N, C-alpha and C positions, 0 to 999 in steps of 0.2 A: 213738378213743373206746372206753372199756371196755364189755365185754359185761355188761349189767345183767340177768342171769338168775339164778334160784335154784330149787332143788328141796328141799322139806322134807317129811319124813314124821313123823307123830305117831301113836303106837300106845298106846292105853290099854285098860283092860278094857271100856270102853264104846264106843270108836270106833277105826277105823284110817283115817287121812286122809293122802293124798299130794297135794301141790300143787307144780306146776311153773309158773313164770311168766317172761315176758320183758317188761320194762318198756318196751322199744322195739319193740313188736310192731305188728301191724296190726289187732288187735281180734278175733282168732280165739279160740274157746273150745271145749274138749272137756270136758264135765261129766257125771260119773256119781256123783251124790250120794245118790240115792234119795229126794230131796225135790223133786219137779218144780217147785213154785213158787219155791223158793230157786234152783234151776238157772236158771229164767227170769230172776230178778233179777240173779244173778251174771253172766249173759251180758250184761246191760246195762252192768255195770262194764267188762267186757272191750271191748265195742264202743265205748263212749263214752270210755273211758280209753286206747284204742289199746294195750291190754295183752293179750298172748297168755297164755291161762290153760288149764291142764289140771288138773282136780281129780277125784280118785277118793276116794270115801268109803264106808265100811261102818260102820253104827252100829246101836245098839239101838232101831231104829224100832218094834219090837214094843211098846216101852214108850211112847215118844213121840219127837218130833223134837228135843227140847231139846239133848241131848248132841251130836248130829250137827251141828246148826246152829251151836252155840257153838264146837265144835272145828274146824269148817271156817273160821270167823272167826279163831280163834287161829292155825291153821296158815297161812292166807293172810297174816295179819299178820307172822308169822315170816319167810315167804318174801319179803314186800315189804321188810322191814327188811334182810334179807340182800342182796337184789338192789340196793337203793338205796346200800348201802355208806356211805361217809363223807359223802355228800351234797355233795361239792364241785361247784360249777358249776350247781346246780339253782336254780329260782326260789324254792323252799321253800314259798311260800304259793300257795294256789289257792282259787278260789271259783266257784260256778255257781248260776244260777237256772234251773230247768227247769219249764215248764208242760206239762200234759197236760189238755186241755179245761178243766174247772173247777178243777183242782188246780194248785198252785204250791208248789214247795219250793226252799229255799236250803241249800246245803252250803258250809262254809268249812273249809279245812284248813291246818294249819301242820305241816310236817315238823320238829318242834321238838326231838325226842328226849325229850319229856315226854308221857306218856300222860294225856290228859284228854278227856272227852266231855260235851257238853251235847246232849240229845236231846229235842226238843219235837215229837212226832208223836202225834196222837190219831186213832184210827180210829172210824168210825161203827159198826163191828161187830168181834167178837172173832176171827172166822175168815175166811180166804179159802179156800173149799173146805174141805179138812181141815187147812189150815195155820193155826196159832195166831199171830196177828200180833204178840203181845208178844215172840216169838222174834227179830224183826228187831233189837230193841234188844240182845239177847244176842249176835247176830252182830257188830254194829258194836262193842260193848264188847270182845269178844274180839279183834277186829282192832286196835282202838286200843291195847289193853294190850300187844300184842306188836309192832305196827308202830312204836310209840313216837311217835305223832302226837297233835296236838290236833285235835279234830273237833267242829264245831258243826253240828247238823242241825235245821232248822226247817221244818216244813210250815206254810206261810203261809195256805193255804186249800185246801178240797177237800171233796167230799161222797162220792165214790166211793172205797172202800178200795183197790181195785186201782190206780186212778189216783194216789192219794196215795203209795203205796209205790213205784210205778214212777218217779214224779218224784224221789223221794229217791235211788233207786239210780242213775238217769241223772245226776243232779246230782253224786252222789258220784264217779262215773266221770270226769265232765268236770273236777271240781275236782282230783282226783288227777292227771289228765293235765297240768293247768296247773302244779301244784306240783312235779312231778318233771321237767318239761321242762328241757332244758339251756339255760342262758342264755349266749349267745355272749360277753357282756361280763364274765362272771364265771368263765370257764373253770375254773381250778384253785383257785378261792376258795370257802371255806365261807361261806355266806350268814348270818353272825352276827358281831357285834362281839366275841363271846367267843372266836371262832376254833375253836369246836367245836359240834356239835349232837348 
């Protein structure tokens, strides 16, 4: 079985981001992003997706977190696409429902090679501590555009903003895990009637 690992660096005038990942990991993460709440959420992806992740980022946080959050999503998406390779033998589709007390979210993924996102998450407030919750959409959009996946995120219910977004990230991790899992019955076959993804 091939080693599904990748390291990607992204350097701009606004941010410097380095991402290393192992899609067949154990859920370990080492995160130094400078945005604590985002680190907490990305740790959920690693743990629930069983992906080993190391992310280091330095960004223009003196302005705001926008560039850092978006560029972490972009770089993570690039590393994901590189590690996944030609997608032979994977399940391709993944989905998960995750509750946390009153909150419930659903995430559905297709490793389709086509970037598309539908995102239906409304928050009862604009900030979690100092973190602007609208930036979560920017993170996922950056990931989708560069991982080349189709992603549907729906928060079905919830009143607590922390619970809402935590269910989203946990469901995202679990759906990713399902989609990239190797299918013993499809070993060297690309899961598409087109023969390519």
